[in-house]
N, C-alpha and C positions, 0 to 999 in steps of 0.2 A: 638330460635336458629337462628343465622345469616347464610345465604346461603353459605358464604365462610368459615365457621368454618371447614368444611371437608378439605379445602385446607390448612389451617393453621396446622391442625393436621396430615396431610400427611407428614411423615418424612422418609419413607423407602428409597426413591431414594437418599436423602441427606446423609443418613447413609452409603449407599454403596459407594457414591462418596467420603465421608470422608475416607473410607478404601482404596481408590485408585484402586478399582476393578470394577468401573462402566463401563459396556460394551456398553452402548447405546448412540446414537446421536454423534458418533465419526465423525468428519468432514473429508471427503475424498477430498484431494487437487488436485489430478490428478488420472485418471483412464484409464489404458490400458487393462483392463480385468482381467487376472490372477494376475496382480500386480497393486497395488494402492499405492498412497502416502498419509500417515496419519502422522501428526505431524512431517513432514519433512523426514520421513523414508519410504523406500520401504517396503511394506507389501504384502505377498502372500495372495490373497483373496480366502478364502475357505468358503464363506458364501453368495455369490451372487446368484441371480436367473437369471443371464445373461447366460443361459444354453448353447447357441451356440456361445457365445463370440462375439455377433454382435454389441454391443454398441460402439465399437471402429472401426467397419468395415468402410473402406473408402466410399463404396457405400451407406451405410446407412447414414453416416454423410453428404455426398454430397447431397443426396436426401432431407434431412431436410433443408439444406442451400438453395437449389434451390427453395423449396416450399416457404420459407420466402421471397425470392426475388420476386416471382410471386404473392403470395397471402397476404403477410404481416405476422404479428406475431400472429394474432388471427382472429376469425370469427365474433366476436362482436354480437352474437345472438345464439339462440338455433337452433337445427336441424329443428324444427317445423316452424321457421320463416325465418330469414336471414342467418342462420348458416350452410346451406348445400352447400358444394362445390362439384365440379365434382370429386375431390380427394376422398371424403367420399363414393360416389356412386361406383367409380371404385374399391376401396378396399373392399367394401361390396360384390360386384359381384365376385371378385377374391377369397375372403374367402369362399363364398357360394360354389363355385366350388371346392375349396380345401377340405372343410369339408364334401362335399356330401350332402349339405342341399339346399332346394329350395331358401332360402333367408337368409340374414344376416343384422343385425342392429347394428350400432356402438354406444357406449356410451363414456362419457368423462373419466371414470376410470373403472377399473375392479370391485372395491368395489361397485360403483354406479350401475353397471350392474345388480347385484342381486336385488337391491332395485328397479330397473326399471322393473324387470320381476315378482317377486313373489307377491308383494302386488297388482300389476295390474291384475294378473290372478286369484289369490286366494282370494276370497271375502267372504262375509257373507254366511254361510252354506257350504262353501268349506273347505277342509282339506289340510294343508301343513304337510308333514311327513319328518322328517329330521334326518340324522345321528348325533349322539351326538358329533362327532369330526369334524363336518363341519367347514369350515372357517368362521371367524367372519362376513364376508359380507353376508353370507347366514343366520346366526343367527340374524343379525340386520334386514334383510329383513323379516324373519319369525315374528319378534316382530312387525314390521310394519303391516304385514298382520293380526296378532292377534289383533292389535289395531283397525283394520277395521272390527273386529268381525268374522274373519275366525277362524277356529279351528286349533290348533297347537299341534302336537304330535312328540315325538322323539323315536328313537329306538337305541339299543345298537350298539356301533361302529362296522360297517361292519358285523353285525350279521343278516343274512338273515332270520333265524328262528324268531328272535325278530321282524324284519320288517313284517313278515307274521302275527305274533300275533297282531301287531298294525293294519294292513290292515283288518284283520278279525273283528276287533272291530268297524270298521267304516261302516255306512250304505252303502249298495252296490250302491245305486243311487246317492250318494254324489260325488261332484267333488273332485278329489284327485290328489295332486302333490307330488311325492317323489323326494327330492333333496339330492344330495350327491356330495362331491368332487370326481373327477376321480382319481387323485393322491392326497392323503391327505398331506397338506402342512407341517405338523409337522413331521410326521413319514416317508413319502414317500411311504406308502402302497397304493395298488391299490384296488379300489372298486370291490366287487364281482358282476360285471355287468351282467354276464349271468343269475345268480339266480335272481337278481333284475328284469331283464326284464321278466323272467318267472312269477314272483309273480305279477308284475304290469299288465301284460296281464290278468292274472287270476282274478284280483280284480279291473279291469277297472280303473287303475291309470296311470297318465302321469309321465314322467321322465324328470328331469333337472339334467344334469351333469356339474359340474364346472371343466373345463379342464385347469385351470390356470397353473398348474404344469405338465400337460400332453402334451399339444400341443408343438410339436417340440422335444418331449422326447420319447413318446411311440406311437404305432400304425404305420401303413404303411406310410412311409415318414414323420413321425411325426404328423400324423393326429389325434392323441389323443386316449382316452379310448375307445370310440365306435369302432374305427378302429382296435384297439388292439384285440378286441374280435369278430370282424366281425359282429358288431351289429349297424352299422351306421343308417340303416333304422328302427331300433327298438327303438332308443332313440329319444324322441320327441324334446328336446332342449339341445343344447350344448352352454355353455357360456365360456368365457375366457378373457384374459387380454393381453395387448401389453407390459406390464412392465417386462416381463421375456424373453421368447424366441424371441419376436418381438422387443426387444431393444428400447422400446418407452414408451408411456403412453396412456392409453385408455382401453376400453373393448368392447366386442362384444357378440352377441347371434345369433346362427343359428337355424332355425326352418322352418316349413312350411310357405308358403307365407301368408296364412290367419292369422297365429299367429303373424308374424312380422308386418303385416298391422295393426292388433289390437293394438300391443304395440306402434307402431308409433303414433297412434292417441289417446291413452289413458294413456300412462305411464308418470306420473308427473316428474319422474327422468330424462326423456328425454326432455319433453316439456319445463320444467322450468330450464334447465341447459344449459350453454354455450356449444357449440359443440367442439369436439376435434380439437386442433389447426392444422394448415396446416403442420407444421414441424413434429408433432407427427404422423399424418396420413401418410405422405410421408415416414417417417422413418420405420414405420410398414410395409408399402407396399414394400419397398426395402428389408426389412428383410424377408418377405414372399417369394419374388423372389429368394433370396439366399437359403432359406430353401428348396425350390422346386428344384433348380438347383444343390445343393450340399448336398444330403442326407447323404453323408459320414460323415458329421459333427455329425449327430445323433449317428452313430456307434462309433465315437471317444468319444463322451460324455458318452455313456453307458459303454464303455471300461474303461474310467477314473474312473467313479463312482464304477464300479465293482472291479477295482484294489484297491481302497481305502477301500471298504467294506470288501474285503478279508483280506487286510492288518491289519485293526483294529481288526478283529475277531482273526486272527492268533496271535496277541499280547495279546489277552485275554480280550479286551474291550467288554462291552455289547452293541451290535448293533441291532437296529430294522431292520429286513430284508426286502428287496424289490428289484426291478430291475429298479429303477428310478435314477434320479440325486441326490436325497436327501439321505444322510447317517447320521442318528442320532446316537450319542454316548451317552448312558445313564449313568449318574454319580449318580443320586439319589436325593441328597440334593442341595438346592439353593446355599448354602455357598460353596460347592465343585465346583459347576459350575463357580461361580464368581472367585474363586482362580485359577482354571485351565485356565479359559479364560484369566486372567491377565498374567499368565506365558506364554501362547501361544502368546499373543500380544507382550510381551517383547521380545520374540524370533522371531518376525517378521511374525506372522501368525494371520489372522483374521477369526474367526468363529462366529456363532450366539449363544448367551446364551438364552436358553428357560427355564424359571422358572415358578413356580406356581403364579397365577392361570392359566397361559397360557397352562400349562401341569398339569396333576394330581400330587398331593403331592407324593413325593417319586420317581417321574419320570423326575426330572430336567435333562436337557441334553444339550450337545453341538451339535447343528444341523449344520453339514457340508453339503455343496452342491458344485457341481463341474461343470466345463465347458468343452466344446469341445476343447478350446484353452489352457487348462492346459497342461504343458509339464511334462515329467517324472521327470525331475530334481526338479520341484516344488512339485509334488506329493510325491516324495521320502523324500523331506525335511519335509513335513507335517507329514508323518508317523514317521520319525526319532524323531521329536520334541514331538509328541504325546507320543511316547514310553518312552522318557526320563522323561517327566513330569508325565506320568502314573505310572512309577516305583517310582519316588520321592514322589508322593502323596499316594502310596500304592494301586492303582487301579489294577495294573498288577504286575507280579513278573518277 
């Protein structure tokens, strides 16, 4: 068999394209936050992770421009060698203070951050224990650790009883890392962190929380999941990304100084990757300043999401409950999602279509997500159109 036979036989995307309902890789021609331009039309964006609406903020854009003027467009090296700027160090120190951690280390992407942490720390004879619904970056990092002869175990989604079962099955003297999303990216649910902390203390396990969808959304002043539960000092490592709240690109991990020092000198994902660009770091730095100075943005974000969650429920849609910026509307079958998505797009609204295998069979959904900068006129329009299409397709009456 030829290596590329699988490529020739893959027709699913082409079939959906032929139907006119393909929802992916749509080119955005202009982006003002709540409204984008696609195919020459103004579209209300209800699928972005730009939670605080900072990608179009003048201070964030100006910071990126000024960084390019001073440092150029790239660092031309890894953090380990010639790629560390004073910008990187300044942002690491500010983030450490913000998160309540001793130290922070930046990575070039959020996805890469997990791969920089887990396989570096979890080695032969150690165990990585992971929630079944964790983000793909953690799953990939787990596979890398397993390839390095670490042991890999999973527990049922956000099920602390099952986590305890798994922990009990592992030798007490083995190194153990429990990894979980703080806010799960598909459903918007929040991890049961208090129970996790209790179990990990009992069984001598360390904790890694991925706060990609939590930072700037929950916790005191947007400080994430550990802050939400008053457990900042009980969570060993917190990782996140700059591609959401921080309106940029890159990733970070916060932990004790000894842990960060070890990662800096042993993580291949850091040592052999070009460092985050000056513009990316400066934009994230400016976004952090705005987050700290304007915490009311978080209140507005949560109020907007709650308005939509309540609105969808009142119309009769099946909604996965949470108190975050993510509001998933479950339709069930992939075909329904594609049809509903197309009707929304034609009506001037963009959401994300989540289908199998990205979600379990029968749980295909339209994942909506909201921003602090959405206005009521836009949110009301989304609810109105969802209601019209929902009735037309028979999801609500």
